[in-house]
GUVOKOL-153367 format. One record per residue (C-alpha): x, y, z; residue in three letters. Coordinates in Angstrom, 2 decimals, padded with zeros to 5 digits, m for minus. Example, Ala and Ser with C-alpha at 12.3 -4.5 7.8 and 13.67 -1.06 7.14 Angstrom:
BEGIN
+---------+---------+---------+------+
!      xx !      yy !      zz ! type !
+---------+---------+---------+------+
!  012.30 ! m004.50 !  007.80 !  ala !
!  013.67 ! m001.06 !  007.14 !  ser !
+---------+---------+---------+------+
This chain:
BEGIN
+---------+---------+---------+------+
!      xx !      yy !      zz ! type !
+---------+---------+---------+------+
!  076.27 ! m030.96 !  064.77 !  unk !
!  077.01 ! m029.80 !  061.56 !  unk !
!  074.62 ! m031.86 !  060.16 !  unk !
!  072.23 ! m030.79 !  061.99 !  unk !
!  072.40 ! m027.12 !  061.09 !  unk !
!  072.73 ! m028.38 !  057.79 !  unk !
!  069.36 ! m029.83 !  058.11 !  unk !
!  067.95 ! m026.93 !  059.44 !  unk !
!  069.48 ! m024.78 !  056.93 !  unk !
!  067.95 ! m027.63 !  053.94 !  unk !
!  064.37 ! m027.20 !  055.72 !  unk !
!  064.30 ! m023.26 !  055.55 !  unk !
!  065.23 ! m023.52 !  051.89 !  unk !
!  062.97 ! m025.92 !  051.14 !  unk !
!  060.70 ! m023.54 !  052.88 !  unk !
!  061.42 ! m020.57 !  051.30 !  unk !
!  061.34 ! m022.31 !  047.79 !  unk !
!  057.41 ! m023.48 !  048.83 !  unk !
!  056.76 ! m019.98 !  049.74 !  unk !
!  058.25 ! m018.57 !  046.73 !  unk !
!  056.27 ! m020.54 !  044.13 !  unk !
!  052.93 ! m019.95 !  045.36 !  unk !
!  053.47 ! m015.99 !  045.19 !  unk !
!  054.64 ! m016.38 !  041.88 !  unk !
!  051.05 ! m017.97 !  041.00 !  unk !
!  048.46 ! m016.12 !  042.59 !  unk !
!  044.91 ! m017.23 !  041.85 !  unk !
!  042.92 ! m016.48 !  038.93 !  unk !
!  040.83 ! m013.50 !  039.00 !  unk !
!  037.08 ! m014.84 !  037.98 !  unk !
!  035.75 ! m013.18 !  034.87 !  unk !
!  032.60 ! m011.71 !  035.33 !  unk !
!  029.40 ! m013.16 !  034.30 !  unk !
!  028.26 ! m010.83 !  030.45 !  unk !
!  025.02 ! m008.67 !  032.23 !  unk !
!  022.54 ! m008.50 !  029.30 !  unk !
!  022.55 ! m004.95 !  027.94 !  unk !
!  019.26 ! m003.15 !  026.83 !  unk !
!  019.36 ! m002.86 !  023.00 !  unk !
!  018.47 !  000.48 !  022.02 !  unk !
!  015.78 !  000.81 !  018.91 !  unk !
!  017.15 !  001.86 !  016.16 !  unk !
!  014.95 !  005.20 !  014.90 !  unk !
!  012.61 !  004.93 !  011.80 !  unk !
!  011.36 !  007.90 !  010.02 !  unk !
!  007.53 !  008.33 !  009.37 !  unk !
!  007.37 !  009.61 !  005.83 !  unk !
!  005.33 !  012.68 !  006.15 !  unk !
!  001.79 !  012.96 !  004.39 !  unk !
!  000.79 !  014.73 !  001.98 !  unk !
! m003.13 !  015.85 !  003.09 !  unk !
! m003.71 !  016.57 !  000.05 !  unk !
! m003.78 !  012.97 ! m001.13 !  unk !
! m006.72 !  012.25 !  000.94 !  unk !
! m009.11 !  014.60 ! m000.54 !  unk !
! m011.91 !  012.72 ! m002.18 !  unk !
! m014.12 !  015.72 ! m002.75 !  unk !
! m014.00 !  019.46 ! m004.11 !  unk !
! m017.30 !  021.14 ! m002.75 !  unk !
! m018.14 !  024.51 ! m004.03 !  unk !
! m019.35 !  026.89 ! m001.22 !  unk !
! m020.88 !  030.52 ! m001.74 !  unk !
! m017.46 !  032.45 ! m000.79 !  unk !
! m015.04 !  029.24 ! m001.74 !  unk !
! m013.91 !  026.01 ! m002.68 !  unk !
! m013.43 !  023.27 !  000.00 !  unk !
! m010.62 !  020.22 ! m000.34 !  unk !
! m012.72 !  017.42 !  001.31 !  unk !
! m011.36 !  014.39 !  002.96 !  unk !
! m014.69 !  012.58 !  004.02 !  unk !
! m016.18 !  015.93 !  005.66 !  unk !
! m012.50 !  016.93 !  006.97 !  unk !
! m011.72 !  020.36 !  005.30 !  unk !
! m008.21 !  019.82 !  003.60 !  unk !
! m008.02 !  023.35 !  002.76 !  unk !
! m010.13 !  026.37 !  001.67 !  unk !
! m009.61 !  028.33 ! m001.72 !  unk !
! m011.15 !  031.61 ! m000.93 !  unk !
! m012.91 !  033.53 ! m004.61 !  unk !
! m011.01 !  036.44 ! m003.62 !  unk !
! m007.61 !  034.66 ! m002.92 !  unk !
! m004.55 !  035.27 ! m005.42 !  unk !
! m006.04 !  032.63 ! m008.62 !  unk !
! m002.45 !  031.72 ! m008.95 !  unk !
! m001.99 !  030.30 ! m005.70 !  unk !
! m005.19 !  027.68 ! m006.34 !  unk !
! m004.61 !  026.78 ! m009.29 !  unk !
! m001.38 !  025.89 ! m007.75 !  unk !
! m003.24 !  023.82 ! m004.93 !  unk !
! m005.09 !  022.49 ! m008.03 !  unk !
! m002.10 !  021.34 ! m010.13 !  unk !
! m001.32 !  019.17 ! m006.58 !  unk !
! m004.26 !  017.69 ! m006.53 !  unk !
! m005.02 !  016.53 ! m009.78 !  unk !
! m001.44 !  015.59 ! m010.57 !  unk !
! m001.41 !  018.34 ! m013.67 !  unk !
! m001.89 !  020.86 ! m014.63 !  unk !
! m004.66 !  022.60 ! m016.31 !  unk !
! m005.81 !  023.34 ! m019.99 !  unk !
! m006.07 !  027.58 ! m020.75 !  unk !
! m008.66 !  029.37 ! m022.62 !  unk !
! m008.21 !  033.01 ! m022.57 !  unk !
! m011.79 !  035.02 ! m023.13 !  unk !
! m012.49 !  038.65 ! m023.91 !  unk !
! m014.70 !  040.13 ! m021.14 !  unk !
! m018.06 !  042.63 ! m022.02 !  unk !
! m019.94 !  045.16 ! m020.41 !  unk !
! m020.49 !  043.62 ! m017.27 !  unk !
! m017.34 !  041.54 ! m017.19 !  unk !
! m013.84 !  041.90 ! m017.61 !  unk !
! m011.34 !  039.64 ! m019.54 !  unk !
! m010.61 !  036.34 ! m018.03 !  unk !
! m008.94 !  032.75 ! m018.48 !  unk !
! m010.58 !  029.51 ! m018.20 !  unk !
! m008.20 !  027.09 ! m015.92 !  unk !
! m009.92 !  023.44 ! m017.12 !  unk !
! m009.23 !  020.23 ! m015.13 !  unk !
! m012.17 !  018.21 ! m017.42 !  unk !
! m015.24 !  019.15 ! m016.45 !  unk !
! m013.65 !  021.44 ! m013.45 !  unk !
! m013.48 !  024.87 ! m014.57 !  unk !
! m011.14 !  027.52 ! m012.60 !  unk !
! m012.58 !  030.70 ! m014.04 !  unk !
! m009.80 !  033.72 ! m013.38 !  unk !
! m010.97 !  037.39 ! m013.79 !  unk !
! m008.49 !  039.94 ! m014.72 !  unk !
! m010.24 !  042.82 ! m012.82 !  unk !
! m008.61 !  046.11 ! m012.68 !  unk !
! m006.72 !  046.10 ! m009.35 !  unk !
! m005.88 !  049.66 ! m008.85 !  unk !
! m009.50 !  050.36 ! m009.22 !  unk !
! m010.94 !  047.78 ! m007.29 !  unk !
! m008.61 !  048.97 ! m004.20 !  unk !
! m009.42 !  052.40 ! m005.21 !  unk !
! m013.07 !  051.82 ! m004.82 !  unk !
! m012.94 !  049.01 ! m002.34 !  unk !
! m014.31 !  046.69 ! m004.47 !  unk !
! m012.20 !  043.94 ! m002.58 !  unk !
! m015.53 !  041.67 ! m001.62 !  unk !
! m017.20 !  039.03 ! m003.75 !  unk !
! m019.10 !  040.96 ! m006.29 !  unk !
! m015.22 !  041.16 ! m008.10 !  unk !
! m013.91 !  037.78 ! m007.26 !  unk !
! m010.58 !  037.10 ! m008.48 !  unk !
! m011.68 !  033.61 ! m009.74 !  unk !
! m014.80 !  031.77 ! m009.78 !  unk !
! m015.39 !  027.78 ! m010.17 !  unk !
! m017.66 !  025.60 ! m012.15 !  unk !
! m018.62 !  021.95 ! m012.15 !  unk !
! m019.66 !  020.70 ! m015.65 !  unk !
! m019.48 !  016.98 ! m014.66 !  unk !
! m019.89 !  014.95 ! m011.92 !  unk !
! m015.90 !  014.30 ! m011.08 !  unk !
! m012.25 !  014.21 ! m012.08 !  unk !
! m009.83 !  011.69 ! m011.78 !  unk !
! m012.15 !  010.02 ! m008.99 !  unk !
! m012.44 !  013.62 ! m007.20 !  unk !
! m016.27 !  014.25 ! m006.53 !  unk !
! m017.53 !  017.71 ! m007.67 !  unk !
! m020.57 !  018.84 ! m005.42 !  unk !
! m022.16 !  020.78 ! m003.72 !  unk !
! m022.72 !  020.96 !  000.12 !  unk !
! m025.95 !  019.02 ! m000.02 !  unk !
! m024.57 !  017.17 ! m002.68 !  unk !
! m025.92 !  018.19 ! m005.51 !  unk !
! m023.76 !  017.25 ! m009.03 !  unk !
! m024.09 !  018.22 ! m012.40 !  unk !
! m026.03 !  015.51 ! m014.73 !  unk !
! m028.44 !  014.73 ! m011.96 !  unk !
! m032.08 !  015.19 ! m012.42 !  unk !
! m033.02 !  018.85 ! m011.79 !  unk !
! m036.35 !  017.81 ! m009.95 !  unk !
! m034.36 !  016.11 ! m007.70 !  unk !
! m032.22 !  019.00 ! m006.66 !  unk !
! m035.32 !  020.97 ! m006.47 !  unk !
! m036.11 !  019.05 ! m003.06 !  unk !
! m033.45 !  020.15 ! m001.56 !  unk !
! m034.22 !  022.58 !  001.75 !  unk !
! m031.27 !  025.02 !  000.04 !  unk !
! m032.73 !  024.90 ! m003.41 !  unk !
! m033.90 !  028.55 ! m003.51 !  unk !
! m035.86 !  030.20 ! m006.81 !  unk !
! m037.01 !  033.28 ! m004.95 !  unk !
! m033.39 !  034.48 ! m003.83 !  unk !
! m032.84 !  036.91 ! m007.00 !  unk !
! m029.50 !  036.35 ! m008.69 !  unk !
! m028.74 !  036.99 ! m012.37 !  unk !
! m027.35 !  033.38 ! m013.22 !  unk !
! m029.05 !  030.38 ! m012.70 !  unk !
! m030.73 !  029.42 ! m009.43 !  unk !
! m029.35 !  029.53 ! m005.79 !  unk !
! m028.59 !  025.97 ! m003.93 !  unk !
! m026.83 !  027.66 ! m001.48 !  unk !
! m026.86 !  031.28 !  000.01 !  unk !
! m023.88 !  033.26 !  002.35 !  unk !
! m024.41 !  036.67 !  004.08 !  unk !
! m020.70 !  038.35 !  003.75 !  unk !
! m019.55 !  041.75 !  004.59 !  unk !
! m020.16 !  044.18 !  002.30 !  unk !
! m020.99 !  047.91 !  002.17 !  unk !
! m024.29 !  049.40 !  002.64 !  unk !
! m025.34 !  049.25 ! m000.89 !  unk !
! m024.12 !  046.80 ! m002.33 !  unk !
! m025.46 !  042.88 ! m002.31 !  unk !
! m024.40 !  041.64 !  000.45 !  unk !
! m025.52 !  037.45 ! m000.08 !  unk !
! m022.92 !  034.93 ! m002.36 !  unk !
! m024.57 !  031.78 ! m003.65 !  unk !
! m023.95 !  028.69 ! m005.47 !  unk !
! m025.92 !  028.29 ! m008.60 !  unk !
! m027.56 !  025.47 ! m010.23 !  unk !
! m028.04 !  026.06 ! m014.49 !  unk !
! m030.89 !  023.96 ! m015.83 !  unk !
! m030.37 !  022.23 ! m018.77 !  unk !
! m033.25 !  022.69 ! m021.09 !  unk !
! m032.77 !  019.92 ! m023.21 !  unk !
! m032.83 !  017.04 ! m021.09 !  unk !
! m034.20 !  018.75 ! m017.28 !  unk !
! m030.83 !  017.86 ! m015.90 !  unk !
! m028.53 !  020.02 ! m013.91 !  unk !
! m025.97 !  021.12 ! m016.46 !  unk !
! m023.64 !  022.84 ! m014.13 !  unk !
! m023.01 !  024.24 ! m010.61 !  unk !
! m021.15 !  026.92 ! m009.94 !  unk !
! m020.10 !  029.92 ! m007.73 !  unk !
! m020.01 !  032.99 ! m006.50 !  unk !
! m023.17 !  034.36 ! m007.59 !  unk !
! m024.10 !  037.66 ! m005.64 !  unk !
! m027.51 !  038.44 ! m004.75 !  unk !
! m028.81 !  041.04 ! m007.20 !  unk !
! m031.68 !  043.68 ! m007.71 !  unk !
! m031.30 !  043.66 ! m011.11 !  unk !
! m029.73 !  042.34 ! m014.12 !  unk !
! m028.80 !  044.08 ! m016.99 !  unk !
+---------+---------+---------+------+
């Protein structure tokens, strides 16, 4: 009897030990499978493009100088605008400032300053601003600046009219342009493009791009603007 009880107790103890061993060693939890993560692209900064870097031509028009890239007008410099602002734009375009040549005026024009970039000239006109405002001269008969092309290009940038006319070309070819108008009276040169502007009733109302002939060799000496239509010249 004692042997049977001892055997039963031994069996129970052995079973308990077996159960305890199972509890002490739980089954390992499987590690999650790695999942593919979407890679976030690193943003790249696009360098800002300077619109003036695309300019390949300066085109003289009756009321403004146009900076063009192909047929697109990148910027327009009105002859009635601030000359300092125009000079700043052109300095940025050419990558250098102009040579400056002050001059004395006369009976029909004020003192001024020629700003040169080789064959391109910006003529700053130093009109009396107080009189301009008082007498209503805020229109093209008193431009704040004018421009002249004495050659076909500056640093690879073309200097031309809207029809493609350039200084140095044959005058006979210029005279064949549809815009060539020797009958439109201007005091300097010949009109090669005209534009009607708002002006007082008793004032000229057509501004012009003009070309001047070199009588020595029959070429275009220079092209410039603005030049107003006139009934007579002193």
